[in-house]
C-alpha positions in Angstrom: 121.8 105.0 97.0 120.1 101.7 97.9 123.3 99.8 97.0 125.4 102.0 99.4 122.9 101.4 102.3 123.1 97.7 101.7 126.9 97.8 101.5 127.0 99.7 104.7 124.7 97.2 106.4 126.9 94.3 105.2 130.0 96.0 106.4 128.5 96.9 109.8 127.1 93.3 110.1 130.5 91.8 109.3 132.2 94.0 111.9 129.7 93.3 114.6 131.7 90.1 115.4 130.8 86.5 114.9 127.9 85.0 116.8 129.3 81.9 118.3 128.1 80.1 121.3 127.1 82.7 123.9 128.5 85.8 122.2 125.9 88.4 121.6 125.3 90.2 118.3 124.3 93.8 117.9 122.4 92.9 114.8 119.4 90.5 114.5 117.2 89.7 111.5 113.5 88.9 111.2 111.5 87.9 108.1 108.6 90.4 108.2 106.6 88.5 105.5 106.9 85.3 107.5 105.5 87.1 110.6 102.5 88.1 108.5 102.0 84.7 107.0 102.7 82.5 110.0 101.2 84.3 113.0 97.7 83.7 114.0 96.7 87.3 113.7 98.6 87.6 110.4 96.9 84.5 109.0 93.5 86.0 110.0 94.3 89.2 108.3 95.3 87.4 105.1 92.2 85.3 105.2 89.9 88.3 105.7 91.6 90.1 102.9 91.3 87.1 100.6 87.6 86.9 101.5 87.1 90.5 100.6 89.0 90.0 97.3 86.8 87.0 96.5 83.6 88.9 97.3 84.6 91.6 94.9 85.6 89.1 92.2 82.2 87.3 92.7 80.5 90.7 92.3 82.5 91.4 89.1 81.6 88.0 87.7 77.9 88.5 88.4 78.0 91.9 86.8 79.8 90.5 83.8 77.2 87.7 83.4 74.4 90.3 83.6 76.0 92.6 81.1 76.7 89.7 78.7 73.0 88.8 78.8 72.0 92.4 78.2 74.5 92.6 75.3 73.0 89.5 73.8 69.5 90.8 74.1 70.6 94.1 72.5 72.3 92.2 69.7 69.1 90.4 69.0 67.1 93.6 68.9 69.5 95.1 66.3 67.9 93.2 63.5 64.4 94.2 64.4 65.0 97.9 65.1 66.0 100.8 62.8 69.3 102.4 63.3 67.6 105.5 64.9 65.9 103.2 67.4 68.9 101.0 68.1 71.5 103.7 68.5 70.2 105.2 71.8 69.9 101.7 73.3 73.4 100.9 72.3 74.7 104.2 73.6 72.9 103.7 76.9 74.3 100.2 77.2 77.9 101.5 76.5 77.4 104.2 79.1 76.1 101.6 81.7 79.2 99.4 81.0 81.6 102.3 81.4 80.0 103.4 84.7 80.1 99.9 86.1 83.7 99.5 85.1 84.6 102.7 86.8 82.7 101.8 89.9 84.3 98.4 90.1 87.8 99.8 89.5 87.2 102.3 92.4 86.0 99.4 94.6 89.2 97.5 93.8 91.4 100.5 94.5 89.6 101.1 97.8 90.0 97.4 98.7 93.7 97.4 98.0 94.2 100.7 99.9 92.4 99.1 102.9 94.5 96.0 102.7 97.7 98.0 102.7 96.4 100.0 105.7 95.6 96.8 107.6 99.0 95.2 106.9 100.7 98.5 107.9 98.7 98.4 111.2 99.7 94.8 111.7 103.4 95.7 111.4 103.0 98.8 113.6 101.3 96.7 116.3 104.0 94.2 116.4 107.0 96.6 116.5 106.8 96.8 120.4 107.0 93.0 120.5 110.0 93.0 118.1 111.7 95.7 120.2 111.2 93.7 123.3 112.6 90.6 121.7 115.6 92.5 120.3 116.2 94.0 123.8 116.0 90.6 125.4 118.7 89.4 123.0 120.8 92.5 123.8 120.6 93.6 120.2 120.7 97.1 118.9 119.5 96.8 115.3 116.8 94.6 113.8 116.9 94.1 110.1 114.2 92.8 107.8 115.7 89.8 106.0 114.4 91.2 102.6 117.0 93.9 103.0 119.9 91.7 104.0 122.1 89.8 101.5 123.8 87.4 104.0 123.3 86.6 107.6 124.1 83.9 110.1 121.0 82.0 111.1 121.9 82.4 114.8 120.8 86.1 114.5 117.4 85.2 113.0 114.6 85.8 115.6 111.7 85.2 113.3 110.5 82.0 115.0 110.7 83.6 118.5 108.8 86.6 117.2 106.1 84.4 115.8 105.8 82.6 119.2 105.6 85.9 121.1 103.1 87.5 118.7 100.9 84.4 118.9 101.1 84.5 122.7 100.1 88.2 122.8 97.6 88.4 119.9 96.9 84.7 119.4 93.1 84.7 119.7 
């Protein structure tokens, strides 16, 4: 099904007429990833997300170091305790590790979900800008370059979109 959509897009694109000189195209392309990576607001979003990821990684590293020390202490106790005395301590430690792993995995899942929501909101917020830009060019359809096999660079409005987004959302 995806192949047929792509084929239909290519066929429609090829019949829209060449874009030469002052001729207008009905189809324009934009690189949505580039908009996220190269606009001021997109860079800020990526930076904030990376900071949140790093904070979680730092927390994971600190917990790991703490657990390694606790495991080492527990290992040293093993020789001085009977099996009946050691077993509950080992089980408690295993339970603690399991709980921490589950909590950290949940935090990571929540973080990734929030990152996806923020990126989705970014794209939703720039759609009116992209529509305005498409209209100014007299275009009817705007395609994400990730979904297009071939295109003439004259129909790429990514740089114009970056400039417009930066003017509107710059600071």
